[in-house]
VEXKOL-548161 format. One record per residue (C-alpha): y, z, x. Coordinates in steps of 0.1 Angstrom, whole numbers, padded with zeros to 4 digits, always signed. Each point is the difference from the previous one (the first is absolute). Layout:
residues N
YZX;...
END
This chain:
residues 398
+1305+0223+0328;+0007+0024-0028;-0012+0031+0018;-0015+0010+0034;-0013+0035-0002;-0007+0024+0029;-0030+0013-0020;-0032-0018-0009;-0013+0001-0035;-0031-0011-0019;-0021-0024+0022;+0026+0002+0028;+0028-0018-0019;+0036+0007+0013;+0018-0033-0004;+0013-0015-0032;+0013-0036-0001;+0009-0026-0026;-0016-0032+0013;-0016-0024-0024;-0038+0007+0003;-0031-0012-0017;-0035+0013-0008;-0022-0002+0031;+0027+0007+0026;-0011+0036+0005;-0008+0006+0036;+0022-0029+0011;+0030+0002+0023;+0036+0009-0007;+0023-0016+0026;+0036+0003+0008;+0024-0029+0007;-0011+0000+0037;-0036-0005-0010;-0010+0035+0011;-0025+0021-0019;+0018+0026-0022;-0028+0012-0024;-0033-0007-0016;+0004-0010-0036;-0018+0024-0023;+0010-0001-0037;+0022-0023-0021;+0006+0009-0036;-0002-0027-0027;+0011-0002-0037;-0027+0005-0026;-0007-0026-0027;-0001+0010-0037;-0038+0001+0002;+0002+0027+0028;-0010-0023+0028;+0023-0007+0030;+0020-0031-0005;+0006-0007+0037;+0037+0002-0005;+0015+0021+0029;+0021+0030-0006;+0015-0001+0035;-0015+0034+0010;-0023+0003+0030;-0015+0027+0021;-0011-0004+0036;-0013+0019+0030;+0027-0001+0027;-0014-0015+0032;+0010+0029+0023;-0022+0022-0021;-0029-0025+0001;+0005-0003+0037;-0011+0036+0005;-0035-0009-0012;-0002-0037+0007;-0018+0003+0034;-0028+0022-0015;-0006-0028-0026;-0003-0027+0027;+0034-0016-0010;+0022-0012+0029;+0036-0004-0013;+0009-0019+0033;+0035+0014+0000;+0013-0021-0029;+0011+0031-0018;+0035+0008-0012;+0017+0032+0010;+0004+0020-0032;+0028+0026+0001;-0012+0036-0005;+0017+0032-0006;-0014+0035-0002;+0027+0011-0026;-0009-0002-0037;+0018-0029-0014;+0006-0016-0035;-0028-0026+0006;-0025+0028+0003;+0008+0012-0035;+0002-0036-0013;-0035-0008+0012;-0013+0033-0013;+0015-0007-0034;-0016-0034-0001;-0034+0015+0008;+0004+0027-0027;+0010-0025-0026;-0030-0021+0009;-0022+0030-0006;+0017+0008-0033;+0021+0030+0012;+0032-0012-0017;+0018+0034+0003;-0009+0003+0037;+0012-0036+0006;+0033+0007-0017;+0005+0031+0021;-0006-0020+0032;+0024-0027-0011;+0026+0026-0007;-0005+0014+0035;+0002-0034+0016;+0034-0006-0018;+0012+0034+0011;-0006-0010+0037;+0013-0035-0005;+0024-0004-0030;+0001-0038+0006;-0037-0005-0002;+0000-0029-0025;-0038-0003-0003;-0004+0037-0007;+0025-0003-0029;-0018-0031-0013;-0035+0016+0002;+0013+0032-0016;+0016-0021-0028;-0034-0017-0007;-0017+0034-0003;+0027+0013-0023;-0003-0032-0021;-0037+0005-0004;+0006+0037-0010;+0026-0011-0027;+0030+0013+0018;+0018-0032-0005;+0036+0011+0006;-0010+0015+0033;-0020-0030+0009;+0030-0022-0007;+0022+0022+0022;-0025-0004+0029;-0001-0037-0004;+0038-0002+0000;+0001+0021+0032;-0026-0022+0017;+0020-0031-0009;+0032+0016+0012;-0016+0006+0034;-0019-0033+0003;+0015-0026-0024;-0023-0028+0013;-0034+0013-0011;-0015-0021-0028;-0025+0027-0010;+0028+0025-0007;+0017-0023-0025;-0033-0010-0016;-0010+0037-0007;+0035+0008-0012;-0002-0030-0023;-0033+0014-0014;+0014+0034-0008;+0031-0015-0016;-0020-0023-0022;-0029+0022-0010;+0015+0035+0000;+0037-0007-0008;-0003-0031-0022;+0026-0017+0022;-0013-0036+0002;+0032-0014+0014;+0002+0026+0027;-0037-0007+0008;+0007-0038+0001;+0028+0005+0026;-0024+0021+0022;-0028-0026-0003;+0025-0027+0009;+0010+0019+0031;-0036+0007+0010;-0008-0038-0002;+0031-0009+0018;-0011+0023+0029;-0037-0010-0002;-0005-0034-0017;-0038+0006+0001;+0001+0034-0018;-0027-0008-0025;+0004+0032-0021;+0037-0005-0004;-0006-0035-0015;-0026+0015-0024;+0023+0027-0012;+0031-0022-0001;-0020-0024-0022;-0008+0029-0023;+0037+0011-0002;+0011-0036-0006;-0025-0003-0028;+0013+0032-0015;+0035-0013+0002;-0010-0032-0019;+0001-0023+0031;-0034-0017-0003;+0010-0028+0024;+0010+0025+0027;-0031+0021-0006;-0022-0031+0003;+0017-0010+0032;-0007+0035+0015;-0037-0001-0010;-0003-0035+0015;+0016+0012+0032;-0024+0030+0001;-0030-0022-0005;+0011-0022+0029;+0003+0031+0023;-0032+0017-0013;-0023-0026-0017;-0027+0026-0007;+0022+0027-0015;-0015+0005-0035;+0030+0018-0015;+0022-0030+0007;-0023-0022-0022;-0003+0027-0026;+0038+0003-0004;+0006-0037+0001;-0028-0004-0026;+0018+0025-0022;+0033-0018+0004;-0016-0034-0008;-0018+0014-0030;+0033+0016-0014;+0017-0034+0005;-0028-0019-0019;-0015-0017+0030;-0036+0010-0009;-0017-0025+0023;+0021+0011+0030;-0008+0037-0009;-0037-0008-0003;+0000-0015+0035;+0016+0031+0014;-0024+0024-0016;-0029-0021+0011;+0014+0003+0036;+0003+0038-0004;-0037+0003-0011;-0010-0023+0029;+0019+0022+0025;-0008+0034-0016;-0031-0002-0023;+0005+0037-0010;+0036-0002-0009;+0002+0010-0037;+0035-0016-0004;-0013-0034+0009;-0026+0001-0029;+0025+0016-0024;+0026-0027+0007;-0025-0028-0003;-0013+0015-0032;+0035-0001-0015;+0004-0037+0011;-0034-0009-0014;+0008+0016-0033;+0033-0020-0001;-0020-0032+0007;-0024+0008-0029;-0029+0009+0022;-0010+0033-0017;-0035+0001+0016;+0015-0004+0035;+0027+0025-0008;-0025+0025-0012;-0020-0003+0032;+0031+0006+0021;+0011+0031-0020;-0036+0013+0003;+0001-0004+0037;+0035+0016+0003;-0012+0032-0018;-0032+0000+0019;+0020+0001+0033;+0025+0025-0014;-0014+0019-0031;+0034+0017-0007;+0020-0033-0003;+0017+0007-0034;+0018-0033-0001;-0032-0020+0004;-0016+0019-0029;+0031-0008-0022;-0002-0037+0008;-0037-0001-0004;+0003+0018-0034;+0026-0026-0011;-0023-0028+0011;-0029+0014-0019;+0020+0005-0031;+0019-0033+0000;-0025-0025+0015;-0035+0015+0001;-0002+0016-0035;-0013+0033+0016;+0019+0027-0019;-0023+0028+0011;+0004-0009+0037;+0037-0004-0004;+0005+0034-0015;-0022+0015+0028;+0023-0016+0026;+0032+0012-0016;-0014+0035-0003;-0010-0001+0037;+0035-0012+0010;+0015+0030-0018;-0025+0024+0014;+0010-0012+0035;+0037-0001-0006;+0009+0022-0030;+0037-0006+0005;-0001-0038+0002;+0020-0014-0029;-0015-0035+0002;-0035+0014-0006;+0011+0017-0033;+0019-0031-0010;-0030-0023+0004;-0024+0025-0016;+0024+0005-0029;+0002-0038-0006;-0037-0002+0002;-0007+0028-0025;+0025-0014-0025;-0011-0037+0002;-0038+0002+0006;-0011+0034-0013;+0023+0002-0030;+0009+0035+0013;+0037+0001-0011;+0004+0037+0007;-0017-0002+0035;+0021-0030+0009;+0033+0016-0010;-0009+0032+0019;-0008-0020+0032;+0032-0021-0004;+0021+0032-0004;-0015+0013+0032;+0008-0033+0017;+0036+0002-0011;+0002+0036+0012;-0015-0006+0034;+0019-0032+0007;+0033+0017-0008;-0009+0029+0024;-0009-0025+0027;+0030-0022-0005;-0020-0031-0011;+0023-0016-0025;-0022-0030-0005;-0030+0019-0013;+0023+0023-0020;+0016-0029-0018;-0033-0016-0008;-0014+0033-0013;+0030+0006-0023;-0003-0035-0013;-0037+0004-0008;+0006+0033-0018;+0027-0016-0020;-0023-0029-0010;-0027+0025-0010;+0023+0019-0022;-0003+0032+0019;+0022+0029-0012;+0023+0019+0023;+0005-0027+0026;+0011+0012+0035;+0036-0007+0010;+0002-0038+0007;+0029+0006+0024;-0016+0002+0034;+0017+0021+0026;-0015-0003+0035;
END
């Protein structure tokens, strides 16, 4: 039990708990270790897939109606509880749990500032309220207050060093916001040590290992994740990306096919399969997949870039290729790779030397700003080959 509030909130909820739950359990019983009725399960949050649908992966956050509250109206509904009801402690004094549950409800309704204020109040009343620090850290993380979010995660772990979710979330903020993959790796390791079935920790540890040039470790994590959650589309997407980057096109193709089978509206499944089909010299199949990816997600800049490349290199469709490169830049005007590809295309296929050089200069400029040494080096090399004057500084400083 994370919180047991004296107050009732939307739909009568007052109890928060972290049991594993599944869709369809709403209205079911929540029991204590003595087999007594504690609450009626109401809502369990789940992760969202990349296509916006719920993946079924639990978040470990549930709301229920405490049975002592339901008991006040059960007889009028014709429900006989038969005495198998747990005694739930109550207090008339305002307590930290009241503010915690209130914060959860406000966050659920989109009132971030109200939720933060209630978490602050809960922590004032109970300075050792680990879950309040954790939830406040998550809100700050979403707001972009990464340093404060990290501080909250640190405090939550200090109070409760055996909660896998705390390490998982701290690992996320370290990796994504502070570019600290080794620190993130240590946190994901600890999360998995505490909870060997922590699916999201395997997913993100696989991502970190891939970034740290450990493809074998990354593959092992994705395999473990798929064993735990065989219908988790993101696991197959990431494993497919890894296999593709390692040259295992057939293995990648199987993974992307599985993604599309599980989540037919997942744009990344079609995008990945399009890349594989292109590599396997199936331009017609690749084109169909890129078309489907941009149909699902019309602002998918990378899909337009790859489709443009396919059209120019394998389908002899220069007009369509230019339209795709232009669309990618319209969507992402600061994307160096889009300018790099359009510059190459203009120079090679349209005999537009001036336009090609202009785009390549922009690719060099943007890649340097973003810290992308790979694109920057390629752009400099192309400008040199084309005899462009006033080359940018070839010495890259990240």
